[in-house]
N, C-alpha and C positions, 0 to 999 in steps of 0.2 A: 775322543780327544776333548780336553777342557781348555777353554780360552778364558782366562780370569784376570780381573784387576789384581795387580801384584800385592803381596803382603810379605811379612817376615818369613812365612813358610816357604817362599820361593828363593830365599837367599842361598840355598844349597846349590842353585844352578848358576850363580853369578860368575864363577871362574870359567865354566864351559862357555857361557854366553860371551864373555869378554874375549876369550881365545878365538872363538869362531868369527867374531866381528873383525878381529885383526887378520886372521887367516884369509877371510873372504876378500878383504881389501888388498892383501898381497897377491892373491890369485888373479884378481881382476886388473890390478895395476891402477886402480882408481880409488877414490877416497871413501872410506867410512872413517871419520875422525876417531882416533883411539881414545877410549875413556878408561879411567882407572877403576880398579875393583871397588874402591871407596865411593866413587861417584855413582857407579851403577847400583851399588848396595843401598845408597841413600834413596835413589829413585824407587827401587823396589820396595823398601821398607815403608816409604811414605805413601805408597799406593799411586805413584805417578808413572806406572808402567803397566804393560799387559804381558802376561806370560802364558804360553800355550804348552800343555804337557799331555802326555799319554802314557798311562801305566807307570807313572813315576819317572818318566824320561822327559827331558827338556826337548821341546819341539820348535818353539819360536818366541820372539821377543821384540818389543818396541817400547820406547819411553817418551815422556812428555818433558819439554823444557819451556820455560816462560822467559820472555825478554821484554825490555822497555816497560818495566813496571806492570807486566801482565797484559799489555796491549797486543802482544804477539805470542803465539804458541807454536812450537814446532814438535812434530812427531818424529823423533830421531831414532837412529840405530836399528831400523827394521832388519831383522835377521832371522833366517829359518835354518834349522839344522839340516845339513846335506841329506840326511836319511829321509827327510820329510818334504823335500822340495818337489815342485811341479805337481802339487796336489791341491792348490788353491788356498794353502794355509796363510800365505802372506796377505792375501786379500781379506781373509777373515780377521786377522790380527789388526790390519790397518783400519778396517771398519770399526773394530772394537776400541782401538786407541783414539780414533777420530771422535767417536761418540763420547768417550771419556773426556777428551779435550773440550768438547762443546758443553758437556754437563758442568765441568769445573770452571770453565772460562767462556761463558756464552757470548760475551761481547768482544772477545779477542779475535784477531785475524790469525788464521792457521796457515802456516807456510812450511815449505820443504825445499831442500836442495838435494838433487839426486842425479846420478848418471845412468840409472837403470830405467830402461824402457818399460819394464813391467810395473815399476813403482809409479812412473808417469801415468800409465793407463789407469791404475788404481786411483791415484789422486784425481785424475780427470773425471772418473766415474763418481767421485765423492763431491765434485763441484769446484775443485781447484782450477785456476786458470794460469797459464804461463805468464810470467811478468819479468820485468827487468830488475836487477839487483837493488836498485834504489828504492823499490817499493817494499822491500823487506825491512826488518828491524835494523837500525844502525847502531845498536848496542855493541860497544867495543868488545865486551866479554864474549858475545856470540862469535864474532869474527876471529877472536883469539883462539876459539875452539877449533878453528880450521888449521892451526899451526901443525897439528899432528897428521894432517892429510897429506898424501903424496903430491897433491896438486897445489899446495900452498904457494909455491913460488910463482906459478901461473896466475893465481888470484891476485897476488901483490903486483906483478908486472902489469896487470890489467887495471890496477888501482881500484880493486874491489868492484869494478863495474860488470865483470863477467868472469866466467871460468868454464871448466868442462861440465860442471853441474848445471842442470836446468832449474831455475827458480819457479816455484808454483805457489799460488796464494788462494786461500779461501776467505772471502769477505762476508761476514754474517749479514751485513746490510743488504748486500746483493741477493742473498738467499731469501731474505724477508720480502724484498721488492718482487722477486720472482714469484713468491707465493701470492702476493697481492695481485699481481698481473694475472696469474692463472685463475684466481678466484673471481676476477672481474671481467674475464673474457666474455665477449658476446655469445660464444658458443655455449657457455654454461647457462645463460638465460634462454638460449634456444633449446637446450636440453630440457629445461623445465617445461617449456611450451610443448615440446614433443611428448614428454611424459604425460602431460595433461590430456593431450589428444589421444594417447594410448588408453588412458583410464576411461575417457569418454567412449572410445570404441568398444572396450570391454563391457562397459555398462549397457551400451546399445545391444551388443550380442546377447548378454544375459537377459535383457528385456524381451528380445525376440524369441527367446526360448520359452517364455511363459505362454500359457494357454490363452485363447482369445478372450475368455471371460476375465482372466487375470489382467490382461492388457486394458480391457474396457473399464474394469474396476479402477485400475491405476489412473487412466485418463480422466475419469469422472470425479476424481477427488478434488 
């Protein structure tokens, strides 16, 4: 199986992808907002998506959207062909599209709205945290995209403060702070000291293996 950043070569799968996104939402009775062929084709041709294939067959898909002038990025429309589900494909695709988002927009906050427990688990493993809706982009165009979702009425009744989807957010600054904390942990300094003691111990062992003459010669230097 190949998991690649999208290109025009993948446009041949766009109809199947759109149909499966729609069918999946209908089966679950919860939302994946419907996207047009034109919209998905643009994402694919611009390299703002990830497509998984195997022997010329479409396997899975996810795309990137940017909001609030690039301050927020969403990995949207994660879908796996029914034939290839329950094999870890979704996790691999999500990891790939998350890295693509970080490479293209390193300072942007990455967020997602999902009703799927499996996606929540994947997001959590990538460093996302559950948040309230007010911490997400307030870009009107983003929320307008929810109009095609079966839960849109619920969202509006709740004044966009919550819905059936769980909001999750990855903040780059938090990730950098985490790295700084890890690098400055006392345990790390302790590890250096322990390694020094180990090196000294090995040096002593090696020294004791020498003949008495060699030891005396060494000590007299």
